[in-house]
N, C-alpha and C positions, 0 to 999 in steps of 0.2 A: 531521514528520507532526504536522498537526493533528487531535486527534479530539475529539469531540462525545460526551458523558457523562452520561447521567440519572441523577440520585442527590435521595433522599429525607432523606437529615440532617443534619447539623449545620455542618461546620468546615474542614477540610481536606484536601488529598491527596497522600498519598503513597505510590508502588509502584513494582516494579521488574519487570520483563517479561526475561525470558534465555531465549533462544533458543542453543545451545551458547557458550558462550562461547569469544573467539579464546583469551584470553590475560589475563594479570590484569598492570595496569601499577604499578610502584612510582613515581611523577611524581615526589618528591620526590628518586630518585636519577638522573633522567634527565642524561646528560652536554650541560651547556651549554656546552662551548667553540667557538670559531668559529674556522679556520685563519686565515681572512685576511679581512679586511673594507675595502672602498673606503672614498675619502674623501667621507665625507657632504656635502650642502651646508646639512641642516637637522637638528632634534634626532632621530636616527634611531630609529622606535618598532619593537620586536620581538615576533615569539611563533615558537613552534617545532610544525612537524605531525610528528606520525608518522605515517608513511604506510603500513604493514603491518600486518597481523593480528597479529604480535608486538609491537606497539611500537618496535623496534628502527631501522630507517628513520627518520633525522634529517631534518628538510627547514625550514632556516631560511627565515621570510618579515622582513624590515627593509623598514619604510617611510621614503623619502626623499622629496623635493619638489626638480623641476626650479629653482624659482627659492625662496631663503630666506621671502621675501613672501607665497607664495600661501597663503590662507585652508584649503588642503585638501592633501594629501598624492596626491602623483603618480607617483612612481616606486616601484619595489615591487624591492627585489632577492632574487630565491628561487632557492634553492638547488636546483635543479633535480636533480643526481645527488647529494646529499645528502653532500658530502666537505667540508662547510664553512668550502668557498673561495669567498666571493661574488663577487670579483674576476674570476673566470672570463667568457670571454666568451659569449653568451649566458644570462645571469644577470640580467640589467638589462632591468626592462618598463618602460612609460611608458602614463598612459593618458590620454584626453583627456576634457574635462567636457562633458559632456550634458545642459543644461537641461531637456529632456522627463523626464530621469532623474528628477528630483528628488523627485515625489510617493513614486519606489517605493523610494529612501533609494539608489539606484543612479547619481549624476550622475558620480560620478569610480568609475569601474572599471578595474580594471588586470587585463587576461589574459593568463594564460601560456598556456591550454592544455593541452596532455599531459604530464603526469607519469609516466616510469618509475619503479619503484623498482628501482635495482641491485642484479644479482643474479640475479632474479625473471623471470619471464613479464609481473608486473603491471605494466597501464600504467591513469593514472584520464586520466580526459578531461575538458575543460573546466575546468580550474580557474583560479577568477577570485578577487580579492580588490576588496570594494570598500569606499571612503575618506568617503563621505559619507553618513553615517547618516539614517535620517529623522531626524523634526523633535522634538525633546529628548531623544534620544538621541546617544551619545556614541561607541558603541564601532564598533569592524573587522566586518567582513562578509564570511563565503566561500561559496563553494559549488562544487561538482563531481562527478562522478559516477564514483565506489567501480568502480576494475577495469571502466567504460565502460559501467554497468550501472546501479548505483544512487544517486538523486540524495542527496548529502548537504551540510546548510548549518549555517550558523551561525557564529562561537558562541553561543549565546543564554544571557539567566541563567535561574536557574533560576526564577524568577518571573514571565520575560516581559519586564522593564524594559529592557532593553537588552541588545546585543551585546555581544564581548568587546572589554576594555580593553588593550590591547597596551603591554608596561614599555617603560621607557627604558634599558634594556639587558639584555643576554643573558640576568641572573644573576634580573631583573623580568619575565623572557620568561612569558604564560601557557603553556602548553602542551595541543595541540587534538590528539582522536585519531580523525578520521573514520573507523571502522571499522566499518562497521554488523553485523557479524560479533562483537564484543564484547558483554559484559556492558549490556543496554538497561535503560535509568532514564527517570522519567516528571520533566518537568520543569510548570508550573504557567504558562498562555498569558494575559496579561491583569492583572497586578500581584498586589500580596500583599493587596490590601483586599478577599478573596472573603468574602461573605456567602450561605450556604447558609440555607435557608428551612425551618426544620420543619415536614413533613407534607405537604409538597407538591413536583412534579419539581422540580429544577433541573439548570441546565446549564452545564458546564463544562470551557473547553477546556484542551488539555493538551499539551506536544510529547514525543514521544518519541526518543533518543537516547542517544548513549555522550559520559560525562563525560571531561573532561579535568585540569588539574591546580587548577583553580578554580571558582568558584558563575557565571562567564560564560563557559563552556566548553563546553556543551550541543551536540553535534552531531547534528543531527536529521534523522533519516531521512524519506525521502518517504513520502507516504499509501500507496503502492503495494509497500510493503516489506512490513507487514504488515497482513494482510485481518482483520479481526473476524468471528468466526465458525470460520474457517479457522484460524488463531492466537489463542488465548485470554489476552487483557490482562485483567486484575481491578484495580481500585483501591480503596484502605480511607480512609476518611473515619473522622477521630477527633474526636471532641467532648465537650461536657460536657452533662449534663441540666442540668434545673432545681436539682438536689441535690445541683450539682457533683460526681455519680460520672463516672466517665469513659464514653464510649459509642463505638462503632465500628459500621461499617455498610459491607459488601463488596459490589461491582457491578462485574459484566463489562462492559467495555468493547463496545458495540455498532454504533458507524460512526464515520466518517471524512468529513474534508472536505480 
C-alpha cells in the first residue's frame, strides 16, 4: 500500500498502525528443516513463507534454473502443502521469459496459483514469484491474494531500495509473513536520502505491511485494505532544530495511491 503523506517538519518517518494483530511470531525460533529436496541444477535460493494468521503453516520457496548457464532463475519449488517435501509431484513450477515485462520487473515470473493452508479452509489465490527485478534491484518479488481477497506483495526493503534477497541455504533464508491481519508497520518508499524542508509542506511516500525476519521482508497490503479517514493512520517525524534539540511532529495520513 503506497500512501501520500503531507508533513511540515524535519527528518524521518517511523510509525506503526495496529488493527487487532493476528499473532506475534518469533522469527528466530522458526523451524527451518526441510524433509526432502530435489537435485538442483544451479545454486538454490531459499525463502520461507508463513501462510496462516498464527505464523505456523510453513511453505518453502526454493529457486532453481532449468539450465545452469541461465542468467535468471526460472524454476520454483514451492511447498504447496507445507510438509517440507519438495520432491512431491506438483511442487515444481517453471516460468517463461517475457521481454515485454522487463520494465515492470516481471520478465521472468513463476506462477503457482492457489495455495491451500493444510487443516483449514484458508485458500490464497494467484501466488507468484518474479525473479527478474527492476533495474538496479537485486531481490525477488512475490504477489498473492490472501484468502482470495487482500492483495499482498513484496517483500520490500524498509527504505524502498530493493526487494527480498533469498538465502543460499535454509538457515540463511528470509522468512516472509504476508498476513494482512498481523501487526502492520510502515516502510519509507524511495530510498534513505529523504529530505524534509522546515516551514513548508513535504510529500513522503511510504508502504504499509507486515514485517518478516529481516529488513527486506515487508509484505505490503494493497491500497484498499486501509482507508484514510476510516482507518486512522499516523506518522511521527523526528528531527532536530537549529540548537540540536529533538523535535517531533505527528501527522495523520490523508490519502493513498
